[in-house]
N, C-alpha and C positions, 0 to 999 in steps of 0.2 A: 165721670158723670154718666148716669144711665139714660137710656132713651126716655124713660118716664120723667126724669129730672129735666131733660131738655124740653119735653112737651109742656111741663108745668111752667118753666121759665118763659117759654114762647107765649104762653097764654097771657102772661103779664106784660108782654111787649109785642103785640101782634103786628104792629105797623112798622116796626124797624126793618130796614132792608136786610134780607137774609145774610148777606156777607158781613154787614156791620154787626148784626146780632151775634153771629157765630164768633166773630173776632172778639166782641165784648165779653162773651161767655167763656172764651178760651178754648173753643172747640173748632174742629174743621167744619167747613160749610157742608160737606157731604154727610157728616154725622147728623147735622140738623135736618137735612132732607130725609135721610134714612129713618130718623126717629118717627116719622109720620107714615111709614110704609103701611099700605092698606089699599082700599079701593081707589084713593086719589093719588097715591104715590106708589108707582110700580117699579121694582128693580128690573132693569133690562140689560141685555148684553151691550157692552160699550164699544166693542171692536169696530173701528170705522169701516172695515170691509163689509160688515154686516149692516151697520147703521146707515151709512150714507147712501147706498143704493136705494134703500127704502125711503129715506128722507126726500129723495127726488120726487116721490109720489105725493108729497105734501103740497106741491105747487108753491105759490108765493109764501115765503116765511121770512123770519128775521134771524140772521146769523149774528152771534155776539161772542167776541173773544176779549179777554181782559188780562191784565196783570195788576200788580199793586198800585200802579200809577196812571194807567190809561185804560179806556174802554172803547172798543170799536164796534159799531152796530151797522148792519147793512141789510136792506131788503133785497130779496131776489129768490131765485130757485137754486136748489142744491143739485145742479146738473154738472156733468163733465168730470165725474170722479175717476181718477186713474189709480187703481190699487197698487200697481207696480211702482209708481213714483210717489205714492202716498200724498197725492195732491188733488185738489178739486179746482178745475178751471171752468167755472160757469161764466155766463155773460156778465153777471154782476158780483157773484160771490167767488172769491179766490181764497183757498185755504192750503197751507203747507203743514203737513201733519208729522208727528212722531208717534206712531200708533202704540208704542210700548207704554205711553203715558195715559192712554184711554183705558182706564181700569174699571171705574164704577159708573154705571149708567142708571138714570131714572127717567121715567115718564111721569110728569106732574100735571095734574088737573086741579085747578084752584078756582072754585066758584067765588065770585065777588058780587057786589051789589049791582054793578053795571053789566058784567058779562063773565063768562067762564074763560079763564086763562089756561092755556095748554102749552107745555114746553118739554123739551128733551134736554137733559142736563148731564154733562160728562165731567168726571172728576178723575184726578190721578190717584196713585196709591196712597198718598198722604191725605187725600180728601180735598185738595185744592181744585178749583174750577179750571177746566181745560177749554171747554166750548159749550155753548148753549144755543138751542134752536127754539125760538118762540113762534108759535102760530099767530097769524094775523087774521083779520076778517076775511081775507081772500084765500086762506089755507083750506085744504081738504080735510075736514074733521074725520070723515070716514076712513081716509087713508091713515090718519093718526091712530085710530082704533086698531086697524089691521097691523100697523107697525108694532104697536104695543103687544098685541097677542103673538106676533111672530118672534119678538125678541124677549118676551117675558122669561125671567129666570125661575128655576124651581125654588130657589132660596129667596123668600120674601121677608126675611127677618128684619126687625127694626134696629138691630145691632150691626154695625158695619166695622169689620176689622180694618184698621188703618196702619200703614207703615210710617216710620219716622220720616219727617220731611228732609229730603236730600238737599244739601246746599247747592244753590244755583251758581254756576261759575260766572265770574266777572267777565265782561267783554273788553277786549283790548282793541280799540279802533285801529284798523289797518290803513296804511297810506294816508296818514293825517295831513290834511291841507291847512286847516285853520281851526283854532278853538274859538267858539262863539260864546256870548253871554246867554244865559237862560232866556232873556227877553227876546232873543232872536227868533225863537220858535213861534211865538205869537206874532211877531212882525212878519215872518215869512208866510204864515197862514193868512194874515190879513191882506198882504200884498198879492198873494196868489189869488185870493177871492176878487180883489179889485181889478186885477189884470187878466182874469180868466185863464190862469195857468192850470193845465191838467197835471195832477199829482198822482203819485203812488205812495200811499200811507200804510205802513205795516205796523201792527200791534200784535204782540204775541207773548207766549209763556212757553215753558219747556215742551208742552204737548201740542201746541197749535199756534200758527201765525196766520193772521187774517190780513189780507191786503185789499185796500180800496184803490181803485183806479178811476180817476175822473176829476172834475173841478170841485172846488169847495165854494160855497156861496155865502152862508150866514155864520159869521164868527162872533160868538157872544162870550164875554168874560163874566164870571160869577165867583167873586172872592178869589181863592187861589186856583180855581178851575178856569181853563179856557175850553170852550165848546164849539164844535161845528154842528149846527142844528139845521141840516138840510132835509128835504122831504124823504129821501131814501138812504141817507147816510148820516150817522151821528158819530162824533168823536168827543170824548171827555178826557181831558188831560190835566193832571195835577201839576201846576207849574212850580209849586214849592218843593217838588221831588226832583227837579231838574238840577243835578249836581254837576254834570259835564255835558256840554253840547259841542259836537265836532262836525266840521265838513270833512268828509273822507272820500276815498276813491280817486279816480282820475279827474284832473281839473276840467276835462272836457265834459264830464258827466258827474258832478259832485253830488254826494249824498249827505243829508243831515242825519246824524245819530245822536240821540239823547239818552244819557245814562243816569241812573239814580245814585244815591250815596254809597251803595255797595258795588258800583260798577256794572250793574245789570242793565241790559238794554230795555228802555221804556218804549221807544218807538223809533221808526226810521222813515224818512221822507226823501223822495227824489221825484223826478219829473217824468211824465209820459214822453215818448219820443217826439211827438208833435209839438210839445211845449219846451223842449230842451233848450232852445236858444233863449227864450224868455227867462227860463229858470237860471241859466248861466249868467245872464245880464243882471238878474235880481240879486243873486248871492254875491255877485262881483261888487255890488255897492256896499256890502257889509264891511265895516271896519274890523281889521284883524284882532285888535285888542278887546273891543267892546262887543263886537257882533251886532252892531246896529248900523243904520245907514251912514255911509261916509258923507262928510260935508264938503268933500273935495269937488 
């Protein structure tokens, strides 16, 4: 499919979410973005060693990392990047990176009826999303402009060469403690909100894992989705994709791991040190067979 074909198809379905539109069209999401290369879509260097130090200048922004079953969104500043460790340890945003997967980068400016949306979007060699940075009302728009000019590539073609998608290896949970039912994930989120338990929630893909550290407050189901809808943190999880749910690790500090039908990790949840005792107590009430509260 040519870039012109993509643009014509998009014109017929302008409101469909980009990821859903690309999937329905049978193309990579990055190919959709690249098809609109021009004044509002600029191809930029994607390497995190170049991008993230400049992203710190944006001030307040929204970090978004997803896989096929979960999306994690966090407001904060892109501070504390350590290039040697390939990790970002900010007060609110924590990212663990695999820089080899940061291949294609775009700066996108999208005028809408209400406001102009600006974002930085990173994709891997196959064109799958690795990480996105969305500007907010508090972000520094001038810094965004400087970043774009600093990272602008000479090649601004609307055609994006993509590699075949590499199979993502299945995860084998280590030190299995108990297998839980899929419903246990929603139960643990709801109970953590009710009891004020500080969590660490990790959602990732081969190129980036984003970790939220803190309490969850508002847990809202919507069909097969379970959502955390807090002022500075959102989590969207497809519960119908939960094929295996395990408690793993040491019994003193158990971790919940959720896998999809192909054995790929969807998300991981454990407790912050200050909430470990409450977390241990809560997971201890789960029945081994069903993964729901024990009636004992």
